[in-house]
ROMIPA-596417 format. One record per residue (C-alpha): residue in three letters; x, y, z. Coordinates in steps of 0.1 Angstrom, whole numbers, plus 5000, padded with zeros to 4 digits. Last residue first. Example, Ala and Ser with C-alpha at 12.3 -4.5 7.8 and 13.67 -1.06 7.14 Angstrom:
// residues 2
ser513749895071
ala512349555078
END
This chain:
// residues 86
gly397521619385
gln396021379355
tyr393921599332
pro392521389304
leu393421519272
ser390921799252
leu393622019242
his392422319259
lys392022049289
ser395121929294
ile397122279286
gln395322449310
glu395622159336
lys399722089329
asp400422449334
phe403922489321
gly404222889324
his401923149307
ile399122999288
val397723199255
ile394723029237
glu393923129205
glu390323069187
gly390423059145
thr388022749147
glu390922559139
lys392222589175
lys395522779178
ile396922729208
leu400222939225
thr402122809253
val404523079268
pro407422859288
thr408523129299
met409023439318
ser407223799312
ala405223729282
gly401723869274
leu401823759238
ala403124079220
ile406623999244
ala406623609232
glu406123739196
gln409223979201
phe411023689214
tyr410223509184
ala411323749160
asp414923789181
asn415223409168
lys417823229189
arg416723329226
ile413423289218
asp413522959216
arg410622889196
asp409522489199
glu406122409175
phe404522119184
ala402821799182
ile400821609207
gln402121269217
gln401121269253
ser404721189260
thr405721479235
leu403721719259
trp404821609286
met408821599275
lys408521959261
glu406622079295
glu409721959314
gln412422119292
cys410122439295
pro409822379332
gly413722409332
cys414622709314
thr418322739306
thr417022659269
gln414622899265
thr411022839254
tyr407923029233
ile405822689227
ile403622669200
val400222419194
thr398522429169
his394922239163
ala393122019149
met389921879166
END
């Protein structure tokens, strides 16, 4: 199933870097939106209910949008149909 993955991050966020490395290792393409470099990205993250980073937005081709706060491998795996390996 086609999907778009957008991660709202900041350079100083350890979990953000971990999530990006993990997604790369899973061969999942994603768009990295650094909230410190672009105020529009910061505002988007706030609108998604963010109080911290990372915030992951998964847009499915059905139009469904899933928002995951923090680096939650289990939830990301579930919504991207990846096998979860805790």
